[in-house]
N, C-alpha and C positions, 0 to 999 in steps of 0.2 A: 574572635567569634564572628558568626554570620549575623548581619543585621537585616531583617526581612525587608523585601522590596514592597512598598505600598504603591497605590496609584499616584501618590504625590512625589515619591523619590525612589531611586534605586541605589543601594550602597553596596560596594564590594569590599571584602576583607580578605586578607591573605595572611595566614599564620598569626592572626591577631592584630595585624597592622593594616591600616587603610592604604590603598594604592591610588595612583594618579587618575586623571580623567581619561575616559575612553574617546579616542579620536579628537581630543581637545574639546569635547562637548559633553554636556551633561547627559546621563543615561535616563534619568527619571522622566516619567511622563505623567502629566497631571490628569485629573478626571476628564478634562476637555481635550486631551490628546496633545497638549502643548508641552514642549520640552522646557524645563526650567533653565535659568541662565547659568547656573554653576552647580557642580556636584563632583563626585569623587571616583567614578568608575572608569577604567581604561581597558581598551582592547589590546594595546601594544605598549605596556609599561616598559621602562628601561631594562628590566631584568627578564624581559620576554615571558612574563606570566601569561597564561591563557585563562579564559573565562569558562566557568562551569555553571550551568543554570539548574537550579533546584526548584521544582514546582510542586507545591502541596498546600492545600487550604488549612492544614493543621500545623500551628507553630511548633508543637512538640516534635512532629515528624521532621520539620526543617532543622531543628536543633540536633536531632539524632543523625541526620545526614551530614551535617557540618562536622560532628564529632568523628564520623567515619572518614571524611575526606580531607580534614584540615592538615593531616600529615603529608598530603601531596604538595603543599606549599603553593597552591594556585589561587586564582581569584574566584571566590565563591559568591554567586549572586542568587538571591531567592526571589520567588514570585508566589503570591498567595492565591493566584487563580490562573486559568488558562489565558484570559484576556491580557493580564499583566505580562505573562510570558511572551505572548505574540507581539506586544508593543516593544519589548526589549529586543526581540529577534528582528524587528524591522530595521534597526539601525546598528546592531552590534553582532560580532562574531562569537560563537561559542563552540568549544571543542566537543561538548556533549550536553544533552539535556536529560536530566533524571525527572521523570514525569509520573505523577500519581494518576491513577485511573478514575477513582470515584471522587469527583469534585462537583460542587453545586454550579448551576448555571451552564457551564461548559465542561464536559468530562474530558478525561485524558485522550480518548480515541478521537473526539471531535477536534481537540487542540492539535493532535498529531496530524490529522488530515489537512488542517489549515497550514501547519508548518510546511508540509510537503508541497502545498500549492504555490508557495512563494519561492521565487528564484533564489533569493538570498539564503534561505534556510532549507532549500530542497534536499540537500545532502547532509544536513546536520544530524549526527547520530542521536537516536532517541532510545533510552532505556526506561521501560515501564517498571515502576516499583509499586506494588499494590497488595493490600490485604482484602480487597473487595470481593474477589472471586477467584477460585482456584480451578475452575473448569478448563478443560482443554479448548473448548470453543472460544473462550475469552482470550486465551493465549494465541490461538490461531488468528483471531481478529487483530490482536496487537501486531503480529508480524505482517499481516496483510496491509495495515496502514503505514508500514515502513519502519517499524521498530527493529533495532538490532538485537534486543534482548527483552525478556519479559520475566521479571523476578517477583516471586510471591513472598510477602513478609510472613514471619520474621526472616531476615537474611543474615548471612555471615558477613560482618563488616570487611574482613580481609578480601572476601570474594568480590564485593562491590568495589572496593578500592582498587583491586587489580584490574577490573574491567575498565573503570574510568581512566586509570593510568595509561592503558593502551591508546585511548582516544586523545589523551593529552599529548602523548608522544607523536601520534599521527598529525595532530594540529601543529606541533612544533616543526615536523618535517614539511608540512604544507607551507608553513610560513617561510621556511628555509628556501623552498623552491621559488616562492614569490620573490624573495630578495635576490636570489641568484638570477632570475629572469630579468630583473631590472639592470643587471650588470653585463648582459650578453654582449653589448656593443663595446664594452671596455677593452676586451682582449680576446684573442682566440683561445688562450689558455683557460680563461674563465668559462668560455663556451664549452670547452672539452670537459671541464670539471662538472658543469651543469649536466651535460649528457651522461656522464658517469653516475651522477647522483640520481638522475631520472631512471637510468637503467636499473639501479639498485632498488628504487622504489617500485618500479614495474614488476621486478622479480618478487619483491615482497608482497605486492598486491595480488599477483598471480597465485602465490602460495596461499594467501589468505582466502582467495576465491575458491581454490581447490578445497581448503579446509571447510569453507562455508557450504560448498556443494556436498561434501561428505557428511557434514552436520545435517543438512536438509534430508538426505537419504536416511540417516540414522533416526532422525525425528519421525520421518514418515513411517519407518519400520516399527518404531516403538509405539506410535499411536495406533497403527493398524492392528498390530498383534492382539492386544486385549479386546479390540472391537470384534475381530474375527472369532475369538474365543467366546465372546458373549453370544454372537450369532450361532456358533456351532453348538454350544451347550443348550441354547434355547430351542434349537431344532431337535436336539436329542431328547429334551424333555417332552416336546410335542409328540415325537414319534413313539416314545416309550410309555408316556403317561397320558396320551391324548384321550383314551377312552375313559379314564378315571376323572378327568377334569370337566368342570362345567363350562358353559359358554363364556362366562366372564374370564375364567382362567386362560382359556384358549385365546381370547381376544387380547388379554394383557401380554401374553407371550408374543403374539403377532406384532403388538406395538413395540415391544423390546427389540425384536428383530428388525423392524422397519427403521427404528431410531438408529440402530448400529449401522445399518446400510447407508442411511443418510449421512452419518458422520464420516464413514469411509469415503463417500463421494465428495464430501466437503473437503477432506484432507487432500484428496487427489486434485480437486479443482484449484485449491490454494497453491499447491506445489506447482501445478501447471502454470498458473498465473505468474509465479516467481520465475520460472524457467523462460517464459515468453519475454519477460522484461529484459533478461540478460542474454538472450540468444543472439548469436552472430548473424548479421544481416548479409544476405546473398542476393544481389540484384539480378533479375532476369525478366524476360517477357512472359506475362501471365495472361492466359485466355480466361477472362472472367466469365464470359457467357458459357464456355464449355465446362468450367469448374462448377458453376451453379447448377447446370444441367446434370452433371455427374452426381453431385451431392443430393439433389432432389430425387434422382432415380433410386438411390440407395434408401432414402427415407420411404419411398413408395414400396420398395421391396419388403421393408420391415413391417409396413402396415398396408397391405394390398387392399384391405376392405374399405379404406377411406376414399371418399370422392374428393379429388383435388384438381382444380383447374390451374394450369401454370402458363405464364407468359414470360418468355425470356428474350430480350433484345439480342440478336445475334451480332457477332463480330466485335464485342467490347473487349479490348486488351489494354494492359497497363504494364509499365515497367516497375517491378516491385520484388519483394522477397516472396517467392511462390509458396513456401511452406507456411510462413506466418499468415499470409493472406488467405490461404486455405482454411486455417484455424478460425480467422475472423469471420469468413463467409459461412463456415459451418455453424458457428455460434449464432449468427444472425438468422440463418435459415431454420435451425432447430428452434429458435425462439418463435419465429413465425409459424412453424409447423405445430408447436405446442399450443399456442394461443388461438389457433383456428380449429382445435380438436373438437369443439362442440358445435361447429357450423355444419349444417347439412351438406353444403358444398363449399369447401375451402377454396379461396382464390389467392394465389401468390404470384407476384410480379417482380421481375428484376429488370432494371433499365438504367438509363442515364438521362440527366437533364442539365440545364445550365442555370446556375443561381449566382446572380451578381457577376456574370462574366466568367464564373469558375465552373468547370465540369464536376458534377457530383453524381455518384452512383446511388441507387436506392433499391431497397427491398420492401415491398408493400404487401400487406395482408388485410383480410376482412374479418379478423378475429376479435378478441375481447377488448382491444384498445386500452387506453389509460387516460387518466385525468392530467391535462397539460400543466395543472398547478404543481404537480409533483415530477415534472420532466427532469429537473436537475438532479433527482435522486437515482435515475435509471442506471447510470454508469458507475455508481459507487459500489465497492465490494459489500456484499451481504445486504444490499438495499433491494427490497422487494415491494411491489405495488399490489400484489395479489397474495392471497393466503396459499400456503403450501398445500393445504387440502384441496384447493381448487386447481392449481397448476404447480406441480412439483418442480424443484430446482434449488440450487445452492445460492443463487444470487451473485455468482462469480463470472458467468459467461459474458455479460455486457462490459464488465470491467476489463476483461481480457481483450475484447474487441477494441475498446478505447485505447488501451496501451499499444496494441499493434498498429492502429491507425496513426497514433501520435508518433510512433517510431518511424513511420513513413512520411512524416511532415504534414500529415493531413488532419482533418477534424471529423467528428462523428456527432450526429444529433438525431433527435426523433420527434415526430409529430403524430398525434393521435387523438381519438375521442373515445370515451367509454362506449363500448358496444358497436363502434364503427370502424374498428381496425386501427392499424398503426403503420407508419412509414419510417424506416431508418435510412438516413442519408449518410454518405461518407465521401471524403475526397482523398486523393493520393498526391502527395508532393514529392519531395526528394527523399530518397532512402537515407536514414540516419544510422550511423554505426552504433 
């Protein structure tokens, strides 16, 4: 059976039998964060079992998960909160994390974001299991924070078991690669065997990536279709019954159509964010000044009535992926354009400065600005510092910017004051594949 992991200890069980210690050290973490001197969980037991982390604040749910997965014969580890899970992930490897969404103190989405921020667990697969919310927006949010799947209870045990089994097998293959890499210098034959295994895994991963891309398009279509029908039938009701409806009825239908359009835009933005993360990098010389000028000209054409003063430092070029950098600049400029909409005369500036001996580019505006106390939330998906009724948007644009800049080996940050505008800085380092 599975023995729950508490703040004082972490116990692994496999097929009803306890297994040895992980990395020859205890897994448990005390309330003060200190590891106990002995305990029983292992990351590499003699029979090559892998660890599966189950996270839920309800003991009954953990027992149910154990019943589903014990047939896999692997090392099941439980945590009763997100914080306990994070402590385990600091020091131990897991093939997959099954994570509940609705938990006190720290919910599943917050836990997943912290898991993805740590190098050790950045690529650990996460499967959300929840009965908390069945809305599409919650599922989209789950995928946005890096989940590989989002399952709503009640679930079919065989379905969950088969999904987990895939990641168990991938963990075993990854372990095999690690062992083979250590033997590279032993003989040329072993090196050839390793190359063959790598090629097989690459083909397997390419196949899975194609399947994932197909899945993304399918999900996109399945989510868009009902929303388009909602908008279409709402419009038909307005056109055919408009004269018979009172003001409240017309207003309600307007809100239905607006909500469906916002959801469509949200789906597009999330899929766009996912594509940007996996896009192939192509390095070239990019004229930043010319690109900013072109993008602002198009914005002026769309809203010729607006008074906008623009200052662009000429001749700024950089070696980067031109297509991705165009997307990043477009998001930053649209952000500045949007938040200066209420200014009698909007002022936008693009330039370059030196910060700590490092060249940094910036886009500055005189718009609504923001409270610096919340600056760390700016680049998170779905994080907004202003009401949608004041400034529309999905909260995805700046998250896309951050991922693009990070893929270029740079960093992005913002400075601002409420009512005094904002400045977004970014640097460009080496292009990362």
